[in-house]
C-alpha positions as CSV (number, residue, x, y, z in Angstrom):
1,X,49.5,-156.5,34.6
2,X,47.4,-159.8,34.7
3,X,45.4,-160.4,31.5
4,X,42.3,-162.2,33.7
5,X,42.0,-162.6,37.9
6,X,39.3,-163.7,39.5
7,X,39.0,-162.8,42.7
8,X,36.4,-164.6,45.2
9,X,36.1,-162.4,48.8
10,X,36.0,-165.2,51.6
11,X,34.7,-165.5,55.0
12,X,34.6,-168.5,56.7
13,X,33.6,-170.8,54.0
14,X,36.6,-173.3,54.9
15,X,34.7,-176.3,54.0
16,X,33.9,-175.2,50.3
17,X,36.4,-172.6,49.1
18,X,39.0,-175.7,48.6
19,X,36.9,-176.9,45.9
20,X,36.0,-173.4,45.2
21,X,39.6,-172.9,43.9
22,X,40.2,-175.8,42.7
23,X,37.1,-175.0,39.8
24,X,38.0,-172.0,39.3
25,X,42.2,-173.2,38.2
26,X,40.6,-175.5,35.6
27,X,39.0,-172.3,33.7
28,X,41.7,-171.6,31.2
29,X,41.2,-167.9,30.6
30,X,42.2,-167.1,34.7
31,X,45.7,-166.8,35.1
32,X,45.7,-166.3,38.8
33,X,42.9,-166.8,41.5
34,X,43.5,-165.1,44.0
35,X,40.9,-165.1,47.7
36,X,40.7,-162.2,50.0
37,X,40.0,-163.6,53.1
38,X,37.7,-161.3,55.2
39,X,38.6,-161.8,59.0
40,X,37.4,-165.2,58.7
41,X,37.6,-166.9,62.3
42,X,37.8,-170.8,60.5
43,X,40.8,-172.1,58.2
44,X,39.8,-170.2,54.5
45,X,42.6,-169.1,54.3
46,X,45.1,-172.7,54.7
47,X,42.3,-174.6,52.5
48,X,42.5,-171.6,50.0
49,X,46.6,-171.9,49.5
50,X,46.4,-175.4,49.7
51,X,44.0,-175.5,47.0
52,X,46.6,-173.2,45.0
53,X,44.6,-169.6,45.5
54,X,46.5,-166.2,46.4
55,X,45.7,-165.5,49.6
56,X,45.5,-162.4,51.1
57,X,44.2,-162.3,54.8
58,X,42.8,-159.3,56.5
59,X,42.5,-158.6,60.0
60,X,38.9,-158.1,60.5
61,X,35.8,-158.8,58.6
62,X,35.0,-155.7,57.3
63,X,32.6,-156.6,53.7
64,X,32.3,-158.3,50.5
65,X,33.1,-154.5,49.1
66,X,35.8,-153.8,50.9
67,X,36.8,-157.4,50.3
68,X,36.5,-156.5,46.6
69,X,38.7,-153.3,46.9
70,X,41.6,-154.6,48.6
71,X,41.5,-157.7,45.6
72,X,41.7,-154.5,43.0
73,X,44.6,-153.1,45.2
74,X,46.1,-156.5,45.4
75,X,46.5,-157.9,41.2
76,X,46.3,-155.0,38.5
77,X,44.1,-156.9,36.2
78,X,42.7,-156.0,32.4
79,X,39.7,-158.2,33.6
80,X,38.4,-159.7,37.0
81,X,35.4,-162.5,37.5
82,X,34.7,-162.0,41.2
83,X,32.8,-165.3,42.5
84,X,31.9,-166.4,46.0
85,X,33.4,-168.6,48.0
86,X,30.8,-171.1,48.1
87,X,30.4,-172.5,44.7
88,X,32.3,-175.3,45.4
89,X,33.1,-177.4,42.3
90,X,31.0,-176.4,40.3
91,X,32.9,-172.3,40.2
92,X,34.2,-173.3,37.1
93,X,30.5,-173.0,35.4
94,X,31.4,-169.1,35.6
95,X,34.0,-169.9,32.7
96,X,30.9,-168.5,30.4
97,X,30.9,-165.3,31.7
98,X,34.2,-165.0,30.4
99,X,33.6,-164.4,26.9
100,X,31.6,-161.3,26.0
101,X,33.8,-159.3,28.0
102,X,36.8,-160.1,26.7
103,X,36.0,-160.0,23.6
104,X,34.8,-156.6,23.9
105,X,31.1,-157.0,23.0
106,X,29.9,-156.0,26.9
107,X,32.3,-154.3,29.8
108,X,29.9,-156.6,32.4
109,X,28.5,-159.6,32.9
110,X,26.1,-160.9,35.4
111,X,25.2,-164.6,36.0
112,X,21.9,-165.3,36.2
113,X,21.1,-168.6,38.8
114,X,17.9,-170.0,39.5
115,X,16.8,-171.2,43.0
116,X,17.0,-175.1,43.7
117,X,13.7,-177.0,42.6
118,X,11.7,-177.0,45.8
119,X,13.8,-174.0,47.4
120,X,11.5,-171.9,49.8
121,X,14.1,-168.9,50.5
122,X,12.7,-165.6,51.5
123,X,9.8,-163.5,50.2
124,X,11.9,-161.7,48.0
125,X,12.1,-158.3,49.0
126,X,15.8,-157.7,49.0
127,X,16.0,-158.9,45.2
128,X,12.8,-156.2,44.1
129,X,14.2,-153.7,46.4
130,X,17.6,-153.6,43.9
131,X,16.3,-154.4,41.3
132,X,13.6,-151.2,41.4
133,X,16.7,-149.0,42.4
134,X,18.5,-150.1,39.5
135,X,15.7,-149.6,37.2
136,X,15.2,-146.4,38.8
137,X,18.6,-145.0,38.4
138,X,20.4,-146.5,36.4
139,X,17.9,-147.3,33.5
140,X,18.1,-150.6,33.3
141,X,16.0,-154.0,33.8
142,X,18.1,-156.8,35.7
143,X,16.7,-160.4,36.4
144,X,19.9,-160.9,38.8
145,X,20.6,-157.6,40.4
146,X,22.4,-158.8,43.7
147,X,24.2,-161.8,42.1
148,X,28.1,-161.9,42.9
149,X,29.1,-164.0,39.8
150,X,30.2,-161.2,37.9
151,X,33.0,-160.7,34.9
152,X,34.1,-157.1,34.5
153,X,36.9,-155.1,32.6
154,X,39.4,-153.2,34.7
155,X,38.2,-149.9,33.1
156,X,35.1,-150.4,34.7
157,X,35.9,-150.7,38.4
158,X,38.1,-147.2,37.6
159,X,35.1,-145.6,36.1
160,X,32.8,-145.8,38.9
161,X,35.5,-145.7,41.6
162,X,35.4,-149.5,43.2
163,X,33.5,-150.7,45.3
164,X,30.0,-149.8,47.7
165,X,30.6,-150.9,50.7
166,X,28.3,-154.3,52.6
167,X,25.6,-156.1,50.6
168,X,25.2,-152.9,48.6
169,X,28.0,-153.9,46.5
170,X,26.2,-155.0,43.6
171,X,23.1,-153.2,43.7
172,X,25.6,-150.0,43.6
173,X,27.7,-151.6,40.6
174,X,25.1,-152.2,38.0
175,X,23.4,-148.6,38.6
176,X,27.0,-146.5,38.6
177,X,28.0,-148.5,35.9
178,X,24.4,-148.0,33.9
179,X,24.8,-144.4,34.0
180,X,28.8,-144.2,32.9
181,X,27.4,-146.0,29.9
182,X,28.8,-149.1,30.4
183,X,27.3,-152.7,28.2
184,X,26.1,-154.7,30.8
185,X,24.9,-158.4,30.1
186,X,23.1,-161.3,31.8
187,X,23.7,-164.9,31.2
188,X,22.0,-168.4,32.5
189,X,24.7,-170.0,34.6
190,X,24.0,-173.3,36.5
191,X,25.5,-172.7,39.6
192,X,25.2,-174.1,43.5
193,X,25.8,-172.5,46.8
194,X,24.1,-172.1,50.0
195,X,20.8,-170.0,50.0
196,X,19.1,-168.5,53.4
197,X,16.1,-169.7,54.1
198,X,13.5,-169.1,56.5
199,X,15.3,-169.1,59.7
200,X,15.4,-166.2,61.9
201,X,19.7,-165.7,60.7
202,X,18.1,-166.1,57.2
203,X,15.6,-163.4,58.0
204,X,18.4,-161.0,59.8
205,X,20.5,-161.7,56.9
206,X,18.5,-160.6,54.3
207,X,17.0,-157.2,56.9
208,X,20.3,-155.7,56.6
209,X,20.7,-156.5,53.0
210,X,17.5,-154.9,52.5
211,X,18.8,-152.4,54.5
212,X,22.2,-152.1,53.0
213,X,21.0,-151.6,49.6
214,X,18.4,-149.3,50.5
215,X,21.9,-146.9,51.8
216,X,23.1,-147.7,48.6
217,X,20.3,-146.7,46.4
218,X,19.6,-143.1,48.5
219,X,23.2,-142.3,47.9
220,X,23.0,-142.3,44.2
221,X,19.5,-140.5,43.9
222,X,20.2,-137.4,42.5
């Protein structure tokens, strides 16, 4: 069994995935970097392999949750570090998420990231909905409810039965883990990645996120 596998779900990240993989490979605790190419139409898979990652190619784009479940089935590890494909050279900073988990202090860590100075993104509705759902149905306060940078134990993943499909994956896993009594900690991490702005594409993206997070929360009402 692999001790710690860094998993990078990626869709059309050919321009940054190579730097992300190379950066992760500098982290001593990471044994394997696994890129799940989620039906990309660019050179994501080739760039990831060239950088030194193990790659699983999916024939069609089925979303982040499906990619994460594929990783769980592809590499049997004691711990998993999930990282977004667009982090590039700063991906190595996610190493601070690892020690509290492998040392047994907590079962899952979440990267608390700050938007770059002067960035004007969305209106926060998606984040507020996710945070509300986690508080209401998981019983905990989370400042970064939709952060995709997380380290966790295999035990936690097995206990929650894998990952929700679509953009509700982070909200769902946090609620499920909290309900089952797993310990969760947020950790500030200096990271940079693509942020959706106030363009039509950005609004459409956030609209889809909102609906899928709402769906994930609704499934957990009891």
